[in-house]
C-alpha positions in Angstrom: 0.0 0.0 0.0 1.4 3.4 -0.9 1.1 6.7 1.0 -1.7 8.1 -1.1 -3.6 4.8 -1.1 -3.4 4.7 2.7 -4.7 8.2 3.0 -7.6 7.6 0.6 -8.5 4.3 2.3 -8.5 5.9 5.8 -10.7 8.8 4.7 -13.0 6.5 2.8 -13.3 4.2 5.9 -13.4 7.0 8.5 -16.3 5.4 10.3 -15.5 1.7 9.6 -14.4 0.1 12.8 -14.7 -3.5 11.4 -12.2 -5.4 9.4 -8.4 -5.1 9.4 -5.8 -2.5 8.5 -2.2 -3.4 7.5 0.8 -1.7 9.1 1.5 0.4 6.0 -2.1 1.7 6.0 -1.9 2.8 9.7 1.7 4.2 9.6 1.3 6.1 6.3 -1.9 7.6 7.7 -0.1 8.5 10.9 2.7 10.1 8.8 0.0 12.1 6.9 -1.5 13.3 10.2 1.9 14.3 11.6 2.8 16.2 8.4 -0.5 18.1 8.3 -0.2 18.9 12.0 3.2 20.4 11.3 1.9 22.5 8.4 -1.1 23.6 10.5 1.3 24.6 13.3 3.4 26.7 10.9 0.2 28.4 9.7 -0.9 29.0 13.3 2.4 30.5 14.2 2.5 32.8 11.1 -1.1 34.0 11.2 -2.7 33.4 14.6 0.1 34.2 17.2 -0.1 37.3 19.3 3.0 38.7 21.0 2.1 40.8 24.1 4.7 42.8 25.9 4.1 44.4 29.3 6.5 46.5 31.4 6.2 46.6 35.1 8.8 48.4 37.3 11.3 48.4 34.4 10.9 44.7 33.8 9.6 43.7 30.3 7.6 40.6 30.1 6.8 39.0 26.7 3.9 36.6 26.3 3.3 34.6 23.1 -0.2 33.3 22.8 -2.1 31.3 20.2 -5.3 29.4 20.2 -4.0 27.2 17.4 -7.3 27.2 15.4 -5.8 25.5 12.3 -4.3 22.7 14.3 -7.5 22.3 16.1 -9.5 22.0 12.9 -7.0 19.5 11.4 -7.2 17.5 14.7 -11.0 17.4 14.5 -10.9 16.3 10.8 -8.5 13.4 11.4 -9.7 12.3 14.8 -12.3 9.7 13.7 -10.3 8.4 10.7 -7.3 7.9 13.0 -9.3 6.2 15.6 -11.0 3.9 13.0 -7.7 2.9 11.4 -6.1 2.3 14.9 -9.1 0.1 15.7 -8.7 -1.9 12.5 -5.0 -2.1 13.1 -5.6 -3.7 16.5 -7.9 -6.2 14.7 -5.2 -7.0 12.3 -2.9 -8.1 15.2 -5.7 -10.2 16.6 -6.7 -7.8 19.4 -10.0 -6.1 20.1 -10.2 -2.5 18.9 -10.8 -1.4 22.4 -7.1 -1.8 23.1 -6.5 1.4 21.0 -8.4 3.2 23.7 -6.4 1.7 26.5 -4.4 4.8 27.5 -7.6 7.0 27.4 -9.5 4.6 29.6 -6.5 4.5 32.0 -6.4 8.3 32.1 -10.1 8.4 33.1 -9.5 5.7 35.7 -6.5 7.6 37.1 -8.5 10.8 37.2 -11.2 8.9 39.2 -8.6 7.5 41.6 -7.2 11.0 42.1 -10.5 12.6 42.7 -11.6 9.8 45.0 -8.3 9.9 46.9 -8.4 13.6 47.4 -12.1 13.4 48.5 -11.2 10.7 51.1 -8.2 12.7 52.3 -10.4 15.8 52.7 -12.8 13.9 54.8 -10.1 13.0 57.3 -8.3 16.4 57.1 -8.6 16.8 60.9 -5.4 14.9 61.4 -4.6 11.8 63.5 -3.8 8.3 62.5 -6.8 7.8 60.1 -5.5 10.8 58.1 -2.1 9.3 57.8 -3.6 5.9 56.9 -5.7 7.3 54.1 -2.8 9.4 52.8 -0.7 6.3 52.5 -3.5 4.3 51.0 -4.1 7.1 48.4 -0.4 7.2 47.5 -0.3 3.4 47.4 -3.0 3.5 44.8 -1.9 6.6 42.9 1.7 5.8 42.3 1.1 2.4 40.6 -1.8 4.0 38.7 0.5 6.7 37.3 3.2 4.2 36.5 0.7 2.1 34.5 -0.6 5.3 32.9 3.0 6.1 31.7 3.6 2.6 30.3 0.2 2.1 28.6 0.9 4.4 25.5 4.1 2.5 24.9 2.3 -0.8 25.1 -0.3 0.4 22.5 2.5 1.7 20.3 4.1 -1.7 20.5 0.8 -3.4 19.6 0.4 -1.1 16.6 3.9 -2.1 15.3 3.2 -5.9 15.5 3.0 -7.9 12.3 -0.3 -8.9 11.0 -1.8 -12.2 11.9 -1.4 -14.4 8.9 -4.5 -15.6 7.0 -7.9 -14.9 8.3 -8.7 -14.1 11.9 -12.0 -13.4 13.7 -12.0 -9.8 12.3 -11.6 -10.7 8.7 -9.2 -11.6 5.9 -5.6 -10.5 5.9 -5.6 -6.9 4.5 -2.8 -7.5 2.1 -4.1 -10.8 0.8 -7.6 -9.8 -0.2 -8.4 -8.5 -3.7 -10.1 -5.1 -3.7 
């Protein structure tokens, strides 16, 4: 599969979460997204960046601000096609497409643990041995959660680089063996 074929395929299947996607299809589309984000970033810097200088007591402070509207639009355009091709790529390696969402699900879980831990700690903010116990318990849950949260994107990246399962699997025929 060539670069242009991969881009055409991913945009034509932007809501297709069934089937399989080969490594070239996923990685060429990933390269396309990266290149367009760089182009959008350059456009944002050139046309949508504001430089604000303020002087207080002889000290000049410069602030550079941008809402990055072009990068945001490009991100919205490629979000669903990228999610769909990652989903199909997971299928190609024999995994459920939900594995593509693994880091996002872990982030939500870590956020829940953090909010729950802070809530529990606030309940026992009066001090004493119970406060210390819940602080240790919260840290005992939060530290492993954040370690897993840091490792999970690397795991998903590794899964996306795995070779295709040969032949047909439960998600369909091998993407490079079928005749389309």
